[in-house]
N, C-alpha and C positions, 0 to 999 in steps of 0.2 A: 122250696116247694113244700107247701103245707101238708100234703098228703103222704109224705115219706114216713114210714114207720121203722124205727129201730128199737124194738122192744127191749126193756131191761126189767129186772124183777120188781124193784121198788122205785117209784118216782118221787121226787121231792116237791112236786107241785101237782095241782089239779087244774086243768084248763077250764076256767069258768066262762060261761057264755054271756059275758057282759055286753050290753048293747052299745054300739058305737054311735056317736053323734054324727050328723051329716057332715060336719067339718072333718072329723076323723076319717070317715069313709072316703071322702074326696081326697084327703091327703094320702091315704093308703093307696088309692087307685092311681093317682097322678104322680106321686113322688117316690114310690117304691123303686122304680127303675133307676132313680138318681142316687138314692141313699140306702137302698136295701141290698142285702146280700143273700143269695139263695142257699138253702141247706141242701147239699148234695154230697157226692162222694169225692169231690175235688178238694185237694189241699189249698188253703188260702195263701195267696201270694200278697202279703201286706204291702210291699212296695208298689206292686201293680195296682192293688185295690185303692190305695190312697194317692197314688201318683207321686210318691216321694218316699224317702227313707227317713224314719223317725221312730222314737220309742212307741211301742204299742201297748195300750192298756185296755183290758177287757173288764166290762162290768156285767155280772150275772144277775138277771132279774131287776131291770131298772124301773119297773113299775110304770108310772106315768111319765118318767123321764126328766123331770124338772132338775134334779140334782146332776144327772149326767150332762144335760145341756149346759148348765152353769159351769161345770168342771171343764168341759171341752172348750167353751167360749173363753174361759179364763186362762187356758193353757194351750194356746195354738201350736206350741212346740211339740206337742204329743199327738199321736193318732189314737182314736178311741173306737172300740167296737162294743156295742151294747147288744145283749141277747135277752129277749123277753118272749114269753109264750102268749101273753094276753094282747089281743089285737087292738083294743082301744088305746092302750098305752103306746103301742107302736105307732098308731095313726097320729096321736097327739104329738109325739116326739118328731115324727116326720115333718109335720106342719111347722113346728118350732125351729127345726134345723133349717128349713127352707127360708123361714122368716128372717133368721139371723145370718143366712148365707154361709153356714159353716161348711168347711171342706175337710175337716179332720174327725168327723163322726159318721160311722156307718152302723146299720142295724141289721140284726137277724131275728127272725121269729121262729124259734125252734127250741128244742131241749138243749141247754147249754152243755150238759155232760156228753151228749152225742156229738155235738159240734167239736168239743175238745178232743174227743177220741178220734174222730174221722177227718177233721178239716184243719186243725191247728197243728202246725209243725212243732216238734220238740224244740226246746230252748229258743222260743221266739217271742215270748211275752215279757214285758218289763214289769208289769203288775197286774193283779187281778183284784177287783173290788167285789165284795159281797155285802151289800148294805141292807139291813133289816129283812133278811130272808124269813120265810114262813117259819115260825117257831115250833109249830106242831106241839102245842103245849100239853095236850093230853098224853098221858104216859103210853098208851097203846099206839099212839101215832108217832112217837119220837124216833122210831126207826126210819121215818121219812125225812128227817133232818138231813140237809145236804152235806154238812160238815161231818164227814165220817172218814175213816182211815183210807179207804179206796179212793175217795174223791181227792183227798189231800195229796196222795201220791200221784194221781193223775195230773193235778196242778203242778206238782213238783217237776214232772217231766216236761211240762210246757213252758215253765218259767226259765228265764236266763239265770245264771249265777248272780246273786245279789238282787234278783227279782223279788217283789214283795206281794204278800197276800194280806189284804186289809179287809177285816170283817167289822161290822157294827151291828148291834142288836139292842133292843130295849127290853129284852126278856133276860133277867139275871140268871135264871137257870140255864138258858141256852148259852149265855156268855161263859158261864163256868164250864159247861161241857165243851164249847169251842176251845177255850184256853187249855183245858185238861187234855183234849185230843191233840191239839197242836204241839203241846209241850213234849209229848211222847213220840211225835212224828219224826222219823229219820229225815235228815237233810235240811232242817229248818232251825232258825234261831229267833228267839223272841226279841223284838226291837225295844220293848219297854225297859226303862232304866231299872225298874224294880222287879222285872220278870213277870209282871202281871198285865195290866191294861195301860194304854197310852191315852193322853189327852186327845180330844178330837183334833186331827190335823187341820190346818187352815184350808187345805184344798177340798175338804169334804164339807159341802154346804149343810146348814141346819135346815131341815125340812119343816113345813108347816105342821106336819104330824108330830115331829120331834119337839117343836116349840110348845105345842099344846100339851104334850106329855110332861115337859119340864114344868109348866104352870101347875100341873096336877101332882107334881112331886115325883114323877117317874124318872128313873135313871136311864142312861145310855152308856153302853160299854163299847169302846173301840179296841180292837186287837190287831196287832201288826207283827207279822213274822216275815223273815227274809230267808230265801233259799241260799244255803251255804255249800251244798254239795248235791 
């Protein structure tokens, strides 16, 4: 329900009023009942939601959804839940899910932190993806970055033992902060062989944005931590 309010002090996103295309609007109106999940006070029953028991992977902030669509299509053995606050991206991904007839991908349009707090059971997620979150590059805005101590411990409570938290960013300063914050977080272990960054895993697609950045000489940093306790 888009009008539910669960205020918290600092949000890691700003809801932009991007205009939806007619196709996105139609997809949102006609396909939400099939692939959408309402934000409310009810705990999610993943087995009931997907109609089967399978590993559950959550992506926070899927943008226009192209990467999440490719991941879900390539890994039918997993169930995927994508959360995004921007309606055009939700509409686009709904249309693409329908076009590919995927049954292992569901969407929510709400604040992911509130969904985690109120609707995701503890020890229920196999992985959480956070790909290219808003870097809030201005110093005065960096308090809005989502990867902070409280958020990490919230994820820890929702991940299974050996569950993974995979982050990726093209902002080196944010990558360093993510790595530094995760290294001191209780209950996690860095999966990188050298204790720093990992090569891009095969399951994470390279986006058009990322390819353009590579051509311009921009770096991308992948960070992978595993819950150990």
